[in-house]
C-alpha positions as YAML, in Angstrom:
chain: A
units: angstrom
residues:
- id: 1
  name: MET
  ca: [-43.60, -49.12, -77.77]
- id: 2
  name: GLY
  ca: [-41.91, -45.95, -76.62]
- id: 3
  name: GLY
  ca: [-42.00, -47.23, -73.10]
- id: 4
  name: GLY
  ca: [-40.38, -50.59, -73.83]
- id: 5
  name: SER
  ca: [-37.85, -49.20, -76.60]
- id: 6
  name: GLY
  ca: [-36.77, -46.70, -73.25]
- id: 7
  name: ILE
  ca: [-36.49, -49.83, -70.74]
- id: 8
  name: LEU
  ca: [-34.32, -51.84, -73.01]
- id: 9
  name: PRO
  ca: [-31.06, -49.83, -73.17]
- id: 10
  name: MET
  ca: [-31.36, -49.79, -69.37]
- id: 11
  name: VAL
  ca: [-31.69, -53.46, -68.71]
- id: 12
  name: GLN
  ca: [-28.75, -54.05, -71.20]
- id: 13
  name: ALA
  ca: [-26.60, -51.71, -69.27]
- id: 14
  name: GLN
  ca: [-27.43, -53.08, -66.15]
- id: 15
  name: ARG
  ca: [-26.53, -56.75, -67.80]
- id: 16
  name: ASP
  ca: [-23.07, -55.18, -68.99]
- id: 17
  name: ARG
  ca: [-22.47, -54.19, -65.37]
- id: 18
  name: PHE
  ca: [-23.30, -57.41, -64.07]
- id: 19
  name: LYS
  ca: [-21.35, -59.13, -66.56]
- id: 20
  name: GLN
  ca: [-18.28, -56.99, -65.70]
- id: 21
  name: LYS
  ca: [-18.76, -57.36, -62.06]
- id: 22
  name: THR
  ca: [-18.90, -61.28, -62.78]
- id: 23
  name: GLN
  ca: [-15.75, -61.18, -64.65]
- id: 24
  name: GLN
  ca: [-14.19, -59.09, -62.07]
- id: 25
  name: LEU
  ca: [-15.55, -61.70, -59.36]
- id: 26
  name: GLU
  ca: [-14.02, -64.58, -61.38]
- id: 27
  name: GLU
  ca: [-10.62, -62.87, -61.75]
- id: 28
  name: GLU
  ca: [-10.44, -62.33, -58.01]
- id: 29
  name: LEU
  ca: [-11.60, -65.70, -57.43]
- id: 30
  name: GLN
  ca: [-8.71, -67.22, -59.29]
- id: 31
  name: LYS
  ca: [-6.41, -64.90, -57.65]
- id: 32
  name: THR
  ca: [-7.75, -65.92, -54.36]
- id: 33
  name: TYR
  ca: [-7.65, -69.78, -55.19]
- id: 34
  name: SER
  ca: [-4.02, -69.32, -56.38]
- id: 35
  name: THR
  ca: [-2.93, -67.79, -53.35]
- id: 36
  name: VAL
  ca: [-4.88, -70.42, -51.38]
- id: 37
  name: THR
  ca: [-3.00, -72.86, -53.35]
- id: 38
  name: SER
  ca: [0.31, -71.37, -52.67]
- id: 39
  name: LEU
  ca: [-0.50, -70.86, -48.99]
- id: 40
  name: ARG
  ca: [-1.40, -74.68, -48.69]
- id: 41
  name: HIS
  ca: [1.99, -75.62, -50.39]
- id: 42
  name: GLU
  ca: [3.88, -73.31, -48.02]
- id: 43
  name: VAL
  ca: [1.85, -74.46, -44.77]
- id: 44
  name: ALA
  ca: [2.69, -78.26, -46.12]
- id: 45
  name: SER
  ca: [6.45, -77.41, -46.58]
- id: 46
  name: LEU
  ca: [6.45, -75.65, -43.14]
- id: 47
  name: GLN
  ca: [4.64, -78.83, -41.65]
- id: 48
  name: LYS
  ca: [7.45, -81.24, -43.14]
- id: 49
  name: ASP
  ca: [10.17, -78.85, -41.97]
- id: 50
  name: ASN
  ca: [8.89, -78.64, -38.46]
- id: 51
  name: LEU
  ca: [8.39, -82.46, -38.30]
- id: 52
  name: ASN
  ca: [12.02, -82.75, -39.37]
- id: 53
  name: LEU
  ca: [13.06, -80.29, -36.88]
- id: 54
  name: TYR
  ca: [11.08, -81.96, -34.10]
- id: 55
  name: GLU
  ca: [12.65, -85.55, -35.25]
- id: 56
  name: LYS
  ca: [16.26, -83.82, -35.18]
- id: 57
  name: THR
  ca: [15.48, -82.47, -31.59]
- id: 58
  name: ARG
  ca: [14.26, -86.02, -30.67]
- id: 59
  name: TYR
  ca: [17.21, -87.60, -31.82]
- id: 60
  name: VAL
  ca: [19.76, -85.06, -30.27]
- id: 61
  name: SER
  ca: [17.80, -85.52, -26.68]
- id: 62
  name: ALA
  ca: [18.20, -89.40, -27.19]
- id: 63
  name: TYR
  ca: [21.85, -88.93, -28.02]
- id: 64
  name: SER
  ca: [22.48, -86.72, -25.18]
- id: 65
  name: ARG
  ca: [20.73, -88.96, -23.00]
- id: 66
  name: GLY
  ca: [22.07, -92.43, -24.25]
- id: 67
  name: GLY
  ca: [25.65, -91.28, -25.44]
- id: 68
  name: ALA
  ca: [27.33, -92.42, -28.54]
- id: 69
  name: SER
  ca: [27.46, -96.40, -27.69]
- id: 70
  name: SER
  ca: [23.58, -96.80, -27.55]
- id: 71
  name: SER
  ca: [21.97, -93.58, -28.89]
- id: 72
  name: ALA
  ca: [19.64, -95.15, -31.39]
- id: 73
  name: TYR
  ca: [19.99, -98.96, -30.81]
- id: 74
  name: GLY
  ca: [20.18, -99.17, -26.94]
- id: 75
  name: GLN
  ca: [16.47, -97.94, -26.54]
- id: 76
  name: ASP
  ca: [13.10, -97.98, -28.11]
- id: 77
  name: PRO
  ca: [13.19, -94.86, -30.80]
- id: 78
  name: THR
  ca: [9.06, -94.86, -30.60]
- id: 79
  name: HIS
  ca: [9.33, -94.03, -26.76]
- id: 80
  name: THR
  ca: [12.03, -91.18, -27.08]
- id: 81
  name: SER
  ca: [10.67, -88.28, -25.55]
- id: 82
  name: VAL
  ca: [11.54, -84.47, -25.89]
- id: 83
  name: ASP
  ca: [10.76, -82.19, -23.00]
- id: 84
  name: VAL
  ca: [8.37, -79.67, -24.57]
- id: 85
  name: SER
  ca: [6.09, -77.84, -22.29]
- id: 86
  name: ASP
  ca: [3.65, -76.18, -24.56]
- id: 87
  name: ASP
  ca: [0.89, -77.84, -26.38]
- id: 88
  name: ARG
  ca: [2.65, -77.24, -29.92]
- id: 89
  name: GLY
  ca: [5.27, -79.90, -29.04]
- id: 90
  name: ASP
  ca: [2.39, -82.37, -28.36]
- id: 91
  name: ARG
  ca: [0.99, -81.45, -31.66]
- id: 92
  name: TRP
  ca: [4.24, -82.04, -33.50]
- id: 93
  name: LYS
  ca: [4.85, -85.35, -31.46]
- id: 94
  name: ALA
  ca: [1.45, -86.66, -32.38]
- id: 95
  name: GLN
  ca: [2.05, -85.72, -35.90]
- id: 96
  name: TYR
  ca: [5.42, -87.10, -36.04]
- id: 97
  name: GLU
  ca: [4.37, -90.51, -34.06]
- id: 98
  name: ALA
  ca: [1.56, -90.81, -36.42]
- id: 99
  name: ASN
  ca: [3.92, -90.46, -39.67]
- id: 100
  name: ILE
  ca: [6.16, -93.16, -38.03]
- id: 101
  name: SER
  ca: [6.05, -96.28, -40.23]
- id: 102
  name: PRO
  ca: [5.09, -99.50, -38.17]
- id: 103
  name: PHE
  ca: [7.65, -101.39, -39.81]
- id: 104
  name: ALA
  ca: [10.54, -98.79, -39.07]
- id: 105
  name: ALA
  ca: [9.15, -99.21, -35.50]
- id: 106
  name: PHE
  ca: [9.18, -102.91, -35.60]
- id: 107
  name: ARG
  ca: [13.26, -102.60, -37.01]
- id: 108
  name: GLY
  ca: [14.05, -100.10, -33.93]
- id: 109
  name: ARG
  ca: [12.37, -102.56, -31.50]
- id: 110
  name: GLU
  ca: [14.08, -105.28, -32.98]
- id: 111
  name: ALA
  ca: [17.41, -103.87, -33.32]
- id: 112
  name: ALA
  ca: [17.38, -102.78, -29.87]
- id: 113
  name: ARG
  ca: [16.48, -106.52, -28.79]
- id: 114
  name: ALA
  ca: [19.44, -107.54, -30.77]
- id: 115
  name: TYR
  ca: [21.92, -104.90, -29.38]
- id: 116
  name: LYS
  ca: [20.59, -105.96, -25.69]
- id: 117
  name: ARG
  ca: [21.43, -109.76, -26.72]
- id: 118
  name: MET
  ca: [25.03, -108.72, -27.26]
- id: 119
  name: ASN
  ca: [27.97, -109.53, -25.14]
- id: 120
  name: MET
  ca: [30.45, -106.69, -23.87]
- id: 121
  name: PRO
  ca: [33.25, -107.10, -26.79]
- id: 122
  name: GLU
  ca: [30.31, -107.05, -29.45]
- id: 123
  name: ARG
  ca: [28.84, -104.12, -27.90]
- id: 124
  name: LEU
  ca: [32.22, -102.44, -27.98]
- id: 125
  name: VAL
  ca: [32.93, -103.26, -31.47]
- id: 126
  name: PHE
  ca: [29.52, -102.51, -32.69]
- id: 127
  name: SER
  ca: [29.85, -99.20, -30.79]
- id: 128
  name: LEU
  ca: [33.33, -98.18, -32.28]
- id: 129
  name: THR
  ca: [31.85, -98.93, -35.64]
- id: 130
  name: ARG
  ca: [29.03, -96.83, -35.01]
- id: 131
  name: ILE
  ca: [31.31, -93.98, -33.88]
- id: 132
  name: VAL
  ca: [33.64, -94.47, -36.74]
- id: 133
  name: LEU
  ca: [30.88, -94.21, -39.57]
- id: 134
  name: ALA
  ca: [28.65, -91.85, -37.61]
- id: 135
  name: THR
  ca: [30.15, -88.74, -39.42]
- id: 136
  name: ARG
  ca: [32.18, -87.73, -42.49]
- id: 137
  name: THR
  ca: [34.95, -86.58, -40.55]
- id: 138
  name: SER
  ca: [35.60, -89.83, -38.70]
- id: 139
  name: ARG
  ca: [35.07, -91.63, -41.94]
- id: 140
  name: ASN
  ca: [37.85, -89.60, -43.44]
- id: 141
  name: LEU
  ca: [40.04, -89.90, -40.17]
- id: 142
  name: PHE
  ca: [39.49, -93.87, -40.39]
- id: 143
  name: ALA
  ca: [40.41, -93.96, -43.88]
- id: 144
  name: GLY
  ca: [43.77, -91.96, -43.48]
- id: 145
  name: TYR
  ca: [44.72, -94.14, -40.51]
- id: 146
  name: CYS
  ca: [44.37, -97.15, -42.57]
- id: 147
  name: MET
  ca: [46.14, -95.78, -45.47]
- id: 148
  name: ALA
  ca: [48.99, -94.48, -43.20]
- id: 149
  name: LEU
  ca: [49.08, -98.01, -41.44]
- id: 150
  name: HIS
  ca: [49.20, -100.01, -44.97]
- id: 151
  name: LEU
  ca: [51.97, -97.63, -46.10]
- id: 152
  name: LEU
  ca: [53.85, -98.05, -42.59]
- id: 153
  name: VAL
  ca: [53.81, -101.86, -43.22]
- id: 154
  name: LEU
  ca: [54.82, -101.68, -46.90]
- id: 155
  name: PHE
  ca: [57.97, -99.71, -45.65]
- id: 156
  name: MET
  ca: [59.02, -101.87, -43.15]
- id: 157
  name: LEU
  ca: [58.58, -105.02, -45.36]
- id: 158
  name: TYR
  ca: [60.68, -102.85, -47.91]
- id: 159
  name: TRP
  ca: [63.11, -101.95, -45.36]
- id: 160
  name: MET
  ca: [63.29, -105.60, -44.13]
- id: 161
  name: SER
  ca: [63.76, -107.36, -47.68]
- id: 162
  name: ALA
  ca: [66.51, -104.67, -48.48]
- id: 163
  name: ALA
  ca: [68.33, -105.49, -45.19]
- id: 164
  name: ASN
  ca: [68.12, -108.97, -45.99]
- id: 165
  name: ALA
  ca: [69.45, -108.63, -49.49]
- id: 166
  name: VAL
  ca: [72.57, -106.41, -48.36]
- id: 167
  name: SER
  ca: [73.39, -108.91, -45.58]
- id: 168
  name: SER
  ca: [73.21, -111.92, -47.79]
- id: 169
  name: GLN
  ca: [75.49, -110.06, -50.14]
- id: 170
  name: MET
  ca: [78.03, -109.24, -47.53]
- id: 171
  name: VAL
  ca: [78.24, -112.87, -46.45]
- id: 172
  name: PRO
  ca: [79.85, -114.18, -49.52]
- id: 173
  name: VAL
  ca: [81.97, -111.33, -49.56]
- id: 174
  name: ALA
  ca: [83.18, -111.83, -46.00]
- id: 175
  name: ALA
  ca: [83.44, -115.61, -46.71]
- id: 176
  name: THR
  ca: [85.72, -114.78, -49.75]
- id: 177
  name: GLY
  ca: [87.95, -112.37, -47.52]
- id: 178
  name: ILE
  ca: [88.12, -115.20, -44.74]
- id: 179
  name: SER
  ca: [89.16, -117.75, -47.18]
- id: 180
  name: ALA
  ca: [91.72, -115.40, -48.97]
- id: 181
  name: ALA
  ca: [93.22, -114.63, -45.65]
- id: 182
  name: ALA
  ca: [93.42, -118.27, -44.83]
- id: 183
  name: ALA
  ca: [95.22, -119.17, -47.90]
- id: 184
  name: GLY
  ca: [97.70, -116.20, -47.50]
- id: 185
  name: MET
  ca: [98.35, -117.56, -43.96]
- id: 186
  name: LYS
  ca: [99.07, -121.02, -45.54]
- id: 187
  name: ASP
  ca: [101.53, -119.68, -48.10]
- id: 188
  name: SER
  ca: [103.40, -117.64, -45.83]
- id: 189
  name: SER
  ca: [103.75, -120.39, -42.99]
- id: 190
  name: PRO
  ca: [106.68, -122.22, -44.63]
- id: 191
  name: HIS
  ca: [108.63, -118.74, -44.92]
- id: 192
  name: VAL
  ca: [107.78, -118.29, -41.07]
- id: 193
  name: ALA
  ca: [109.02, -122.06, -40.56]
- id: 194
  name: ASP
  ca: [112.44, -121.02, -42.46]
- id: 195
  name: TRP
  ca: [112.95, -117.95, -40.56]
- id: 196
  name: HIS
  ca: [112.44, -119.53, -37.19]
- id: 197
  name: GLN
  ca: [114.90, -122.33, -38.33]
- id: 198
  name: GLU
  ca: [117.60, -119.40, -39.53]
- id: 199
  name: ASP
  ca: [117.15, -117.92, -36.06]
- id: 200
  name: PHE
  ca: [117.96, -121.08, -34.09]
- id: 201
  name: GLY
  ca: [120.08, -122.68, -36.67]
...
C-alpha cells in the first residue's frame, strides 16, 4: 500500500504533464492550420492575379501584332502566344488554357470566321466601331463630337429660319415702298406734263 500510494502521485503528475503538452500541441496545431489556410488563400489569390496578368500579356502581344483593326477578332484567341522563355511561362500558359471555357473559344473562332467573311467596307466600319468603343476616353470624345455636331446643325437651322423670316418680312416692306413710289410718280405726272406745256407754250 505504501509503495502504491507513492507511485500514484507520480502517475498523476505525469498525466497532467501529458495533458498540458497535448493542449499545447492542439493549440499549435490550430495555429498551424490557420496559417496553412491563410497561405492557401494567398496562393490562390496570387495564382489568380498571375493568370490575369498572363491574360493581359497575351492581349497586349496580340494587339501589338495584329493592330487595332483585328486585335481580338482577326485571329484565333486560343492560339495567341507570348514569347516566354522559361518554364514558368509554360506553366501559366497551361493553366490559362485549362481555364479557358470551350464555349468562349468556340465564340472566338466563330467571331474570327465572321470577321474574315466581311468585305472591306464592313471591316472598316467594324474596326472604327471597335476603336471608338475601346476606351472610356474614345467614347467620351465621340460623344462630345456628336453633341457638337448636333449643336452645329441646330444652330445652322435656327440661323437659316431666322434669315428666312427676316427676308419674308422685308419683301412686303419693299413691295409697299415700290408701290408707294409708283403711286407718287403717277400723282406727279400731270404736274410734270403741265410744266412741259408751260415751257413750250
